[in-house]
LUMLUM-482846 format. One record per atom (N, C-alpha, C, O, CB): residue in one letter; z, y, x. Coordinates in Angstrom, 1 decimal. Glycine has a CB too. Example, Ala and Ser with C-alpha at 12.3 -4.5 7.8 and 13.67 -1.06 7.14 Angstrom:
2
{"A" {7.8 -5.7 13.2}} {"A" {7.8 -4.5 12.3}} {"A" {7.8 -3.3 13.2}} {"A" {8.5 -3.3 14.2}} {"A" {9.0 -4.5 11.3}} {"S" {7.1 -2.2 12.8}} {"S" {7.1 -1.1 13.7}} {"S" {7.9 0.0 12.9}} {"S" {8.0 1.1 13.4}} {"S" {5.7 -0.6 14.1}} 
END
This chain:
93
{"A" {25.4 178.2 242.1}} {"A" {25.7 179.4 241.4}} {"A" {25.7 179.1 239.8}} {"A" {26.6 179.6 239.2}} {"A" {24.6 180.4 241.7}} {"M" {24.8 178.4 239.3}} {"M" {25.3 177.5 237.7}} {"M" {26.5 177.0 237.9}} {"M" {27.3 177.3 237.1}} {"M" {24.3 176.1 237.1}} {"G" {27.0 176.0 239.0}} {"G" {28.1 175.3 239.0}} {"G" {29.5 176.3 238.8}} {"G" {30.3 176.2 237.9}} {"G" {28.1 174.5 240.3}} {"A" {29.6 177.1 239.7}} {"A" {30.6 178.2 239.7}} {"A" {30.7 179.2 238.5}} {"A" {31.8 179.8 238.3}} {"A" {30.4 179.0 240.8}} {"H" {29.7 179.5 237.8}} {"H" {29.5 180.3 236.4}} {"H" {30.0 179.1 235.6}} {"H" {30.7 179.6 234.7}} {"H" {27.8 180.8 235.9}} {"L" {30.0 177.8 235.5}} {"L" {30.3 176.9 234.4}} {"L" {31.8 176.8 235.0}} {"L" {32.6 177.1 234.1}} {"L" {29.3 175.2 234.2}} {"K" {32.4 176.6 236.2}} {"K" {33.7 176.5 236.3}} {"K" {34.5 177.7 236.1}} {"K" {35.7 177.5 235.9}} {"K" {33.9 176.1 237.4}} {"G" {34.0 178.9 236.1}} {"G" {34.6 180.2 235.7}} {"G" {34.6 180.3 234.0}} {"G" {35.5 180.9 233.4}} {"G" {33.7 181.5 236.4}} {"F" {33.7 179.7 233.3}} {"F" {33.8 179.5 231.9}} {"F" {34.8 178.8 231.5}} {"F" {35.7 179.3 230.8}} {"F" {32.7 179.0 231.2}} {"T" {34.9 177.7 231.8}} {"T" {35.9 176.7 231.6}} {"T" {37.3 177.4 231.7}} {"T" {38.2 177.5 230.9}} {"T" {35.8 175.5 232.7}} {"S" {37.1 177.8 232.9}} {"S" {38.5 177.6 233.1}} {"S" {39.2 179.5 232.3}} {"S" {40.3 179.6 231.8}} {"S" {38.7 177.4 235.3}} {"E" {38.3 180.5 232.5}} {"E" {38.8 181.4 231.3}} {"E" {38.8 181.0 230.0}} {"E" {39.6 181.6 229.2}} {"E" {38.1 182.5 231.3}} {"S" {38.0 180.0 229.4}} {"S" {38.0 179.7 227.9}} {"S" {39.1 178.9 227.7}} {"S" {39.6 178.8 226.6}} {"S" {36.8 179.0 227.4}} {"G" {39.8 178.2 228.8}} {"G" {40.8 177.1 228.3}} {"G" {40.3 175.9 228.2}} {"G" {41.0 175.0 227.8}} {"G" {41.4 177.3 226.8}} {"L" {39.2 175.6 228.6}} {"L" {38.5 174.3 228.1}} {"L" {39.1 173.5 229.4}} {"L" {39.8 172.6 229.1}} {"L" {36.6 174.3 227.9}} {"A" {39.0 173.7 230.7}} {"A" {39.3 173.0 231.8}} {"A" {40.8 172.3 231.4}} {"A" {40.9 171.2 231.8}} {"A" {39.3 174.0 233.1}} {"A" {41.9 172.9 230.8}} {"A" {43.2 172.5 230.3}} {"A" {43.0 171.4 229.7}} {"A" {43.3 170.3 230.1}} {"A" {43.8 173.3 229.6}} {"K" {42.4 172.0 228.5}} {"K" {42.1 171.1 227.1}} {"K" {41.5 169.7 227.7}} {"K" {42.0 168.7 227.4}} {"K" {40.9 171.9 225.9}} {"H" {40.5 169.7 228.6}} {"H" {40.2 168.4 229.2}} {"H" {41.3 167.7 230.0}} {"H" {41.5 166.5 229.9}} {"H" {39.1 168.6 229.9}} {"R" {41.9 168.8 230.8}} {"R" {43.0 167.6 231.6}} {"R" {43.9 167.1 230.8}} {"R" {44.4 166.1 231.3}} {"R" {43.8 168.0 232.7}} {"A" {44.3 167.6 229.6}} {"A" {45.4 167.0 228.7}} {"A" {44.8 165.9 228.1}} {"A" {45.2 164.8 228.4}} {"A" {46.0 168.0 227.6}} {"W" {43.5 166.1 227.0}} {"W" {42.9 165.0 226.9}} {"W" {42.5 163.8 227.8}} {"W" {42.1 162.9 227.1}} {"W" {42.1 165.3 226.6}} {"D" {42.6 163.7 229.0}} {"D" {42.6 162.5 229.9}} {"D" {43.9 162.1 230.1}} {"D" {44.2 161.0 230.6}} {"D" {41.9 162.7 231.2}} {"V" {44.9 163.0 229.9}} {"V" {46.5 162.2 229.7}} {"V" {46.6 161.8 228.5}} {"V" {47.2 160.7 228.4}} {"V" {47.8 163.0 229.9}} {"N" {46.3 162.3 227.6}} {"N" {46.3 161.6 226.3}} {"N" {45.7 160.4 226.1}} {"N" {46.4 159.6 225.5}} {"N" {45.8 162.4 225.5}} {"Q" {44.6 160.2 226.4}} {"Q" {43.8 159.1 226.2}} {"Q" {44.6 158.2 227.3}} {"Q" {44.9 157.1 226.8}} {"Q" {42.1 159.3 226.4}} {"A" {45.0 158.3 228.8}} {"A" {45.4 157.5 229.7}} {"A" {46.5 156.6 228.4}} {"A" {46.4 155.5 227.8}} {"A" {46.2 158.5 231.3}} {"W" {47.6 157.7 228.3}} {"W" {48.7 157.1 227.9}} {"W" {48.4 156.3 226.4}} {"W" {49.2 155.4 226.1}} {"W" {49.6 158.1 227.8}} {"R" {47.6 156.6 225.9}} {"R" {47.2 156.0 224.3}} {"R" {46.7 154.4 224.8}} {"R" {47.0 153.3 224.2}} {"R" {45.7 157.1 223.3}} {"E" {45.9 154.5 226.1}} {"E" {45.4 153.2 226.2}} {"E" {46.2 152.0 226.8}} {"E" {46.0 150.8 226.7}} {"E" {44.5 153.3 226.9}} {"H" {47.5 153.0 227.6}} {"H" {48.5 151.9 228.1}} {"H" {49.9 151.4 226.7}} {"H" {50.6 150.4 226.8}} {"H" {49.2 152.7 229.7}} {"L" {49.9 152.5 225.6}} {"L" {50.4 152.2 224.8}} {"L" {50.0 150.9 223.8}} {"L" {50.7 150.0 223.2}} {"L" {50.6 153.2 224.5}} {"G" {49.1 151.0 223.8}} {"G" {48.1 150.1 222.5}} {"G" {48.0 150.6 221.4}} {"G" {48.8 151.5 221.4}} {"G" {48.5 148.7 222.0}} {"T" {47.2 150.3 220.0}} {"T" {47.4 151.0 218.9}} {"T" {48.4 150.8 218.0}} {"T" {48.4 151.5 217.0}} {"T" {46.6 151.0 218.4}} {"V" {49.4 149.7 218.1}} {"V" {50.4 149.9 217.3}} {"V" {51.3 150.7 217.7}} {"V" {51.8 151.4 216.8}} {"V" {50.9 149.0 216.9}} {"L" {51.9 150.8 219.2}} {"L" {52.9 151.5 219.2}} {"L" {52.3 153.1 218.9}} {"L" {52.9 153.9 218.4}} {"L" {53.6 151.3 220.5}} {"C" {51.1 153.2 219.3}} {"C" {50.4 155.0 219.3}} {"C" {50.6 155.3 217.7}} {"C" {50.5 156.4 217.3}} {"C" {48.1 155.3 220.0}} {"K" {50.7 154.6 217.0}} {"K" {51.0 154.9 215.4}} {"K" {52.3 155.6 215.2}} {"K" {52.4 156.5 214.4}} {"K" {51.1 153.6 214.5}} {"R" {53.2 154.9 216.0}} {"R" {54.7 155.0 215.9}} {"R" {55.0 156.5 216.9}} {"R" {55.9 157.3 216.8}} {"R" {55.5 153.4 216.5}} {"A" {54.1 156.6 217.9}} {"A" {54.4 157.5 219.1}} {"A" {53.0 158.2 219.4}} {"A" {52.0 157.6 219.9}} {"A" {54.9 156.6 220.5}} {"R" {53.0 159.4 219.1}} {"R" {51.8 160.2 219.3}} {"R" {52.2 161.3 220.7}} {"R" {53.2 162.0 221.0}} {"R" {51.4 161.1 217.7}} {"S" {51.2 161.0 221.2}} {"S" {51.2 162.0 222.4}} {"S" {50.3 163.2 221.9}} {"S" {49.3 163.3 221.1}} {"S" {50.5 161.2 223.9}} {"G" {51.2 164.2 222.8}} {"G" {50.3 165.7 222.2}} {"G" {50.5 166.6 223.1}} {"G" {49.5 166.7 223.9}} {"G" {50.8 166.6 220.6}} {"L" {51.5 167.3 223.4}} {"L" {51.4 168.7 224.3}} {"L" {51.3 168.0 225.9}} {"L" {51.9 166.9 226.0}} {"L" {53.0 170.1 224.0}} {"Y" {51.0 168.4 226.7}} {"Y" {50.9 168.1 227.9}} {"Y" {50.3 169.5 228.9}} {"Y" {49.3 170.1 229.1}} {"Y" {49.9 166.8 227.8}} {"S" {51.6 169.7 229.4}} {"S" {51.5 170.9 230.2}} {"S" {52.7 171.0 231.6}} {"S" {53.9 170.7 231.4}} {"S" {51.7 172.2 229.1}} {"R" {52.1 171.4 232.8}} {"R" {52.8 171.2 233.8}} {"R" {53.4 170.1 234.5}} {"R" {54.3 170.1 235.2}} {"R" {53.4 171.7 233.7}} {"G" {52.6 168.9 234.0}} {"G" {53.3 167.3 234.4}} {"G" {54.0 166.7 233.1}} {"G" {54.1 165.5 232.9}} {"G" {54.5 167.5 235.7}} {"E" {54.4 167.5 232.4}} {"E" {55.1 167.0 231.2}} {"E" {54.1 166.8 230.3}} {"E" {53.1 167.5 230.3}} {"E" {56.1 168.1 230.6}} {"L" {54.2 165.5 229.2}} {"L" {53.6 164.6 228.4}} {"L" {55.0 164.9 227.1}} {"L" {56.2 164.4 227.2}} {"L" {53.3 162.7 229.2}} {"V" {54.6 165.5 226.3}} {"V" {55.5 165.2 224.8}} {"V" {55.1 164.1 224.3}} {"V" {54.0 163.6 224.5}} {"V" {55.2 166.3 223.5}} {"V" {55.7 163.8 223.9}} {"V" {55.5 162.2 222.6}} {"V" {56.3 162.7 221.6}} {"V" {57.4 163.3 221.8}} {"V" {56.1 160.3 223.0}} {"E" {55.8 162.4 220.3}} {"E" {56.7 162.6 219.0}} {"E" {56.7 161.3 218.4}} {"E" {55.6 160.8 218.2}} {"E" {56.2 163.9 217.9}} {"V" {57.9 160.6 218.1}} {"V" {58.1 159.6 217.4}} {"V" {58.6 159.4 215.8}} {"V" {59.4 160.2 215.5}} {"V" {58.9 159.0 218.2}} {"E" {58.3 158.8 215.2}} {"E" {59.0 158.7 213.8}} {"E" {60.5 158.6 213.6}} {"E" {61.2 159.5 213.1}} {"E" {58.5 157.6 213.3}} {"D" {61.0 157.4 214.0}} {"D" {62.3 157.8 214.1}} {"D" {63.1 157.1 215.3}} {"D" {62.6 156.5 216.2}} {"D" {63.0 157.4 212.7}} {"A" {64.9 157.5 215.2}} {"A" {65.7 157.6 216.4}} {"A" {65.4 156.1 217.2}} {"A" {65.4 156.1 218.4}} {"A" {67.5 157.9 215.9}} {"D" {65.0 155.0 216.5}} {"D" {65.0 153.7 217.1}} {"D" {63.7 153.5 218.2}} {"D" {63.7 153.0 219.4}} {"D" {65.0 152.5 215.9}} {"H" {62.7 154.0 217.7}} {"H" {61.7 154.3 218.8}} {"H" {61.9 155.3 219.8}} {"H" {61.6 155.0 220.9}} {"H" {60.6 154.6 218.3}} {"K" {62.3 156.4 219.6}} {"K" {62.8 157.5 220.4}} {"K" {63.5 156.8 221.4}} {"K" {63.0 156.8 222.6}} {"K" {63.7 158.6 219.6}} {"Q" {64.8 156.0 221.3}} {"Q" {65.5 155.4 222.0}} {"Q" {65.1 154.1 223.2}} {"Q" {65.5 154.1 224.3}} {"Q" {66.3 155.1 221.1}} {"E" {64.0 153.0 222.4}} {"E" {63.6 152.5 223.0}} {"E" {62.4 153.0 224.1}} {"E" {62.0 152.4 225.1}} {"E" {63.5 151.7 222.3}} {"L" {61.9 154.1 223.7}} {"L" {60.6 154.9 224.4}} {"L" {61.5 155.3 225.9}} {"L" {61.2 155.0 227.1}} {"L" {59.8 156.6 223.3}} {"E" {62.8 156.1 225.4}} {"E" {63.6 156.9 226.5}} {"E" {64.1 155.7 227.5}} {"E" {64.3 155.8 228.8}} {"E" {65.1 157.9 225.9}} {"S" {64.2 155.0 227.0}} {"S" {64.5 153.4 227.8}} {"S" {63.6 153.2 229.0}} {"S" {62.8 154.1 229.3}} {"S" {64.2 152.0 226.6}} {"V" {63.6 152.3 229.7}} {"V" {62.5 151.9 230.7}} {"V" {61.3 152.1 230.4}} {"V" {60.6 152.6 231.2}} {"V" {62.5 150.5 231.1}} {"T" {60.9 151.8 229.2}} {"T" {59.4 151.7 228.5}} {"T" {58.3 152.8 228.8}} {"T" {57.1 152.7 229.1}} {"T" {59.5 151.8 226.9}} {"A" {59.4 154.2 228.8}} {"A" {58.3 155.2 228.7}} {"A" {57.8 155.4 230.3}} {"A" {56.7 155.7 230.7}} {"A" {58.9 156.7 227.9}} {"E" {59.0 155.0 231.4}} {"E" {58.8 155.1 232.6}} {"E" {57.2 154.1 233.2}} {"E" {56.3 154.4 233.9}} {"E" {60.4 154.6 233.3}} {"G" {57.6 153.0 232.2}} {"G" {56.4 152.2 232.9}} {"G" {55.3 152.5 232.5}} {"G" {54.4 152.1 233.2}} {"G" {56.3 150.9 232.9}} {"Y" {55.0 153.3 230.9}} {"Y" {54.0 153.5 230.5}} {"Y" {53.4 155.2 231.4}} {"Y" {52.3 155.7 231.6}} {"Y" {54.3 153.3 228.8}} {"R" {54.3 155.4 231.7}} {"R" {54.0 156.6 232.7}} {"R" {53.2 156.4 233.7}} {"R" {52.1 156.9 233.9}} {"R" {55.2 157.1 233.3}} {"Q" {53.8 155.3 234.7}} {"Q" {53.1 154.7 235.7}} {"Q" {52.0 154.1 235.4}} {"Q" {51.1 154.2 236.2}} {"Q" {53.7 154.0 236.4}} {"Q" {51.7 153.4 234.4}} {"Q" {50.3 152.9 234.4}} {"Q" {49.7 154.2 234.1}} {"Q" {48.8 154.7 234.9}} {"Q" {50.0 151.6 233.4}} {"A" {50.2 154.9 233.1}} {"A" {49.0 156.0 232.5}} {"A" {48.5 156.7 234.1}} {"A" {47.3 156.8 234.5}} {"A" {50.0 157.5 231.1}} {"N" {49.7 157.1 234.8}} {"N" {49.1 157.6 236.2}} {"N" {48.1 156.8 237.0}} {"N" {47.1 157.2 237.5}} {"N" {50.1 157.9 237.2}} {"R" {48.5 155.6 237.1}} {"R" {47.4 154.5 238.1}} {"R" {45.8 155.0 237.2}} {"R" {44.9 155.5 237.8}} {"R" {47.9 151.9 237.8}} {"R" {45.7 154.7 235.6}} {"R" {44.4 154.7 235.2}} {"R" {43.8 156.1 235.5}} {"R" {42.6 156.1 235.3}} {"R" {44.3 154.3 233.8}} {"L" {44.4 157.5 236.0}} {"L" {44.3 158.7 235.9}} {"L" {44.1 158.5 237.5}} {"L" {43.5 159.4 238.1}} {"L" {45.5 159.6 235.2}} {"G" {44.4 157.7 238.0}} {"G" {44.3 158.1 239.7}} {"G" {45.2 158.9 240.4}} {"G" {45.2 159.0 241.6}} {"G" {43.0 158.9 240.1}} {"T" {46.1 159.6 239.8}} {"T" {46.7 160.4 240.2}} {"T" {48.6 160.7 239.5}} {"T" {48.9 160.1 238.5}} {"T" {45.6 161.2 240.0}} {"D" {49.1 161.2 239.9}} {"D" {50.5 161.3 239.2}} {"D" {50.7 162.6 238.2}} {"D" {51.9 163.0 237.9}} {"D" {51.6 161.4 240.5}} {"R" {49.7 163.0 237.7}} {"R" {49.7 163.8 237.0}} {"R" {50.7 164.1 235.6}} {"R" {50.9 165.2 235.0}} {"R" {48.8 163.6 237.0}} {"I" {51.2 163.2 235.6}} {"I" {52.2 162.9 234.7}} {"I" {53.4 162.9 234.9}} {"I" {53.8 161.8 234.7}} {"I" {52.1 161.9 234.3}} {"Q" {54.4 163.8 235.4}} {"Q" {55.5 163.8 236.0}} {"Q" {56.6 163.5 235.2}} {"Q" {57.6 163.1 235.8}} {"Q" {55.7 164.8 236.5}} {"R" {56.8 163.5 234.1}} {"R" {57.6 163.4 233.1}} {"R" {57.0 163.6 231.6}} {"R" {56.1 164.3 231.1}} {"R" {58.5 164.4 233.5}} {"V" {58.2 162.4 230.9}} {"V" {57.6 162.2 229.4}} {"V" {58.8 162.4 228.6}} {"V" {59.8 161.7 228.6}} {"V" {56.8 160.6 229.1}} {"T" {58.5 163.6 227.6}} {"T" {59.9 164.0 226.6}} {"T" {59.8 163.2 225.6}} {"T" {58.7 162.9 225.3}} {"T" {60.1 165.6 226.0}} {"I" {60.8 162.7 225.1}} {"I" {60.3 162.0 223.8}} {"I" {61.2 163.0 222.3}} {"I" {62.3 163.5 222.3}} {"I" {60.8 160.1 223.9}} {"K" {60.2 162.9 221.5}} {"K" {60.9 164.1 220.3}} {"K" {60.8 163.4 219.0}} {"K" {59.8 162.7 218.7}} {"K" {60.0 165.9 220.1}} {"L" {61.9 163.5 218.3}} {"L" {61.6 162.9 217.0}} {"L" {60.5 164.0 216.0}} {"L" {60.6 165.3 216.2}} {"L" {63.4 162.6 216.1}} {"K" {59.7 163.4 215.3}} {"K" {58.8 163.9 214.5}} {"K" {59.5 165.1 213.5}} {"K" {60.6 165.0 213.0}} {"K" {58.1 162.7 213.8}} {"R" {58.9 165.8 213.3}} {"R" {60.0 166.6 212.4}} {"R" {58.8 166.8 210.9}} {"R" {59.2 167.3 209.9}} {"R" {60.8 168.5 213.3}} 
END
């Protein structure tokens, strides 16, 4: 009974979605490494899409090439599921 109430609370409060996004961002950061994480910040995760913001066009181009796909696959392996369906790279504003 307590488990059902807790599940309902986390669902209604949005905590479940935030936790799922935290897991995704954590897995992405682990595979990107500290140096790249400073230049490519993962942020919004929704419906299978992870949005990553980068500082400049060179990093955007680098991540949009094969690199982002490899990191996506590695992060999904860590998560044990294909939750990250696509990675969108945007220039930081």
